[in-house]
N, C-alpha and C positions, 0 to 999 in steps of 0.2 A: 322419281319425282325430285329428289334432292340433288343438289349440285355436288359433284365429286370434288372433295377437298383433301389434299395430301401434301406432304413434304418429306420425300424419302431421304434426302441427304442429312437432315438435322439429326435423325436418330442414330445414324451410323457414326457421326462425328462425336456425339455426346454420350454414348452408352459406356458407362464405367461402373461396374457393380460395386467395387470396393469404395469408391468415392461417393456413390449414391447411398450406400449403407451408412457411411459416416454422417452424411447430411440428414438422413432419416432420424438417427438418434438425437442429433441436435434439434431437429424440428419437433420431436416429441416433447422435449423439455420446454422449449420456447412456447409451443402451442398450449401446453398444459398451464403454464404460468399466466399467459395472456388470457386464457379462457377463465381462469379463476378471478383475475382482476376485472375482466369485462362483466361477468355475471354477478359478482358480489358487490360491485360499485353501486348500482341502483338499489340493491337490497339494503345495504348499509346506509345509504343516503336516506332511503325511506324510513328506516328505523330511527335515524337521527332526527328527522322532522316529525316523527310520530308524537302525537299529543300537542303539537304546536298548531296555530291557526292555519299555517300554510301547508300542512301535511297533505291534505287531499288534492290541493292544486298542484303541488310539486310532483306527486305520484302520477297525476293525470298528464302533466307535461312530459315526464319521463316515459310514460306509456306511449304517447304520441311519437316521440323520438324513436321508440322501439318499433312502432308500426312502420315508420319510414324505412328503418333498417331491414326489416323482414320483407317488405314489399320489394325493395331494391334487390335484396338477396335473391328472391325468387325470379324476378324479371331480368336482371342484369347479369347475374352470375349463374344460377342453376339452369334456367331454361336455355340460354345460349350454349352452355356446355353440352346439354343434352342434344340439341340440334347438331352441334359440331360432331359429337360422337356418332350419331346416326347418318351424317352426311359424309363421313370418311369414305374414301374410295373402296376400301375392303368391305364396307357395309352397303354403300349406296349403289354398288354395281350388282348387288344380289337381289333376287326376288324373295319376298314382296317389299323389301325396304326401299327399293327405288320407285315403287309405284304409289306410295301413299305417305303423307307426313305424319308418321307414327308419334313423333315427339309431341305435336299438338294434340293428337287424340288422347294420348296417355295423360297429358296435363289436364285435359278436360275430365278424364276419369278420376284423377286425383281430386279435383275440385268437387265433383259430384260425390265422391267417397267422403270427403270432409263434411259436406252438407248432410249426408245420410247419418254420419256419426253425431253431428251436432243436433239434428232433429231427434234422433233416438235417445241420446243422453239427456237432452233438455226435457223431453216428454217424461222420461223416467224420474228426473229430479222434481218436476212439477207435480206429478202424481204422488210421489212419495212425501210431499210436504203440504198436501191439502188438509185443511182442518176437518176432523171427523164430524159427521152429522149426528146430533144427539136429539132424538125425538122427545117431545113432552107428552107424557102419558096421562097423568091424573088431572082432575079439575083444579085441585089446589096448586099444582105445579104451573098450570096455565095462568092462574091468578097472580102467582108470584112473578111469572115471566112478564105479564102485562104491567105490573107495578115497577118492575126494574127495567123497562124498555130503554129509558134514557141512559141509565148507567151501563147497561149491557151494550147499547149502541156505541158509547164512547170506548168501552173496552174492545168491542169488535173492530172498531176503526183502528185502534192502536195495534191490535193483533194483526190486522190486515197489512198495516204499514210495516210491522216487524217481519211478517212473512214475505212481503215483497222484497225487503232489503236482504233477507236471508237467501231468497231465490237469486237475486243479483249477485250476491257473494259466491254462491255455488256455481253460477254461470261463469264468473270470472275464473274460478278454480278449474272448471272444466276446460275453458279456453286455454289456460296456461298449460294444462297437462297435454292436451291435443297438440298445442303449438310445440311443446318440447319434443313430442314424438316426431313431428315433421322435421324439426331442426336436427334432432339426433339422427334421423334417417339420412339427411343430407350430409351430416358430419361423418357418418360411417362410410358413405360413398367417397368423400374426399380422402379419408384416411386410407381406405383399402386401395384406392387408385394410386396414391402416393407410395404406399408400401410395396405395390407390385412393380412400380416404375423403376427402371435402371438408368434413366436418362438424367444425368447430373445437371445438364443445362436447363431442364424443366424444373427440377426440385429446388435448385439454388434460389431463384427469385420467389418461389412459392413459400419458402420459410418465412421471409419477412412479410409477404403479402397475406399469408394465412394468419400470421400473428395479429395483424390489424383486423383481419376478417373476423377472427374469434372475439376480439375485444368488442367490436360493434354489434356482432350477432349476440354475444353474451349480454351486452347492455340491453338489447331488445328483449330477450327472454327474461332477464332479471327485472326489467320494468314491469312486465306482466305478472311475474311471481310476487313482486312487492305489492301490487294492487290487490292480488287475490287474497292476501292475508293468511297464508299458510302458517302452521306452527313452526317452531324452530327446527325440529327434526325433519319435517317434510321439505322445508326450504333448503336445508343443508344437503339433503339427499338429491334434490333436483339440481342444485348447483354442482354437486360432485359428479353426477351422471353426465351433465353437459361438458364438464371440464375434461373427463377421461375418455369420452367417446372417440374423438379424432385420434389421440395417441393410440388407443386400443385398435382402432381401425388400421392405423399404420402397421402395428405389430401383426395384425391378422393378415394384411396384404403381404408382408414380408414372409410370413409362414407359408401362405399359399404359394408364393413364388418359389421358395426354397424346396417345398415338397413336390410341386407339380411342374415347376419351370414355366408356369402360365404367363404368356406374353400379354402385357397390358395393351398392346396395340393390335391384338388379334381381333377377328370379327366378333367372336362370342363375347369377349371382354367389352368391346365398344358397344355392342347391342345391350348388354346388361347395364352398363353405365348410363347409356342414353335413356333406357326405359325407367330405371330407378330414379334418375335425375328428373325426368319429366313428371313422374308420379309425385315426387317430393315438391316440385315446383307448383303443381296444382294445389296441393294441400296448403302450402305457404301463401299462395295468392288468395285463396279463399279466406284463410284465417286473418290475413292482414286487412283485406277490404271489408269483410263482413263482421267479424268478431272484434276487430280492433278499431279501424277507422270509422266505419258506419256506427258502431255502438257508442263510441265516444263523442263524435261530432253531432249526431242526430238523436241519440237516446240517452244522453247523460244529463241528469238533473243539475249537477254541479256546473256543467258547461252552460246550461240555459240560464241559471240563476246568477252567474258571476259577471254577466255583461260581455261586451264585445272584446275586451282586452284579453280574456282567457282564451277565447277562440283564436285570436290573432297569435298569441303565444304558442298555443297548441299547433297551429298550422305552421308556424316558423320551425317548431321542434320537429314536426313531421317532415318538412322540407330538408332540414339539416340532416336528419337521419337518412333520408333517401340519398342526398348528395354525398354524404360521407362514405356510404357503402358503394355508391356508383363509381366514385373516383378510384376505388381499389381495383376496378375492372381493368385499369391500365396495366396492372401487374399480374393479376390473377382472376 
């Protein structure tokens, strides 16, 4: 079903193992530094604003920028790459890959998987934070309960509000953790693919492009981590994992190539890249649209109570995040 896409001459002219290895070591350092800068910037900015009147609004705007970055990453970067991998001639000429658009199917499976995880985890969180039911046994206890109806009602309302806020916070933490899993999944694919490649013409422009890619993607994830309100240890751990994933993926790809001589342009490598990329894309699309954009624009009390200006600012941030990540598709 897919259109056969290939360019035989480019690989022959650009394959240079020694030059490619040198570029990979440079890329690992550059990507690590830019990843740290990208993910730590919104976290540090949020901590700077913490306790100030503009704190919640600043974090919300940062999170909207993050949602735009993540949505663009999934639709403009990850999904097209998956389609390209599965439409290469060495794959598209084989059965069953030529008969069905598997990239779209696996993307759908990724979105449904993210929904299943979301439903299961949310149900578990809500059940685990329900107030226990305490029956009133004796006549005296009933009398005391009737006398204290007003006071207990106030306390109950306050507890209800606190419980709702706690559930929202737990939901934000869950979203951040699932989102990081999806992004790390994508980063591993990028790293392993680059590590196995011996094409210096492909790697050279990717070093600069991936540096900006990691900055914007890190800002996206960092904005979600900042709003989730993790403690310092968890925040540092999540930032560290994002920063080292792509460099470790590059090292893993280099090891796989040196041990097996596995060709990154072989049919099996392209199929694996296409399927994993499609799955990652589906997860990121779901997280961006449902857990970030929909949750903030339609179910956020701060957005509703702050008037139209915050909605406009958030939409501009969302658009800028999408545009900044989309422009990088010119190079990577």
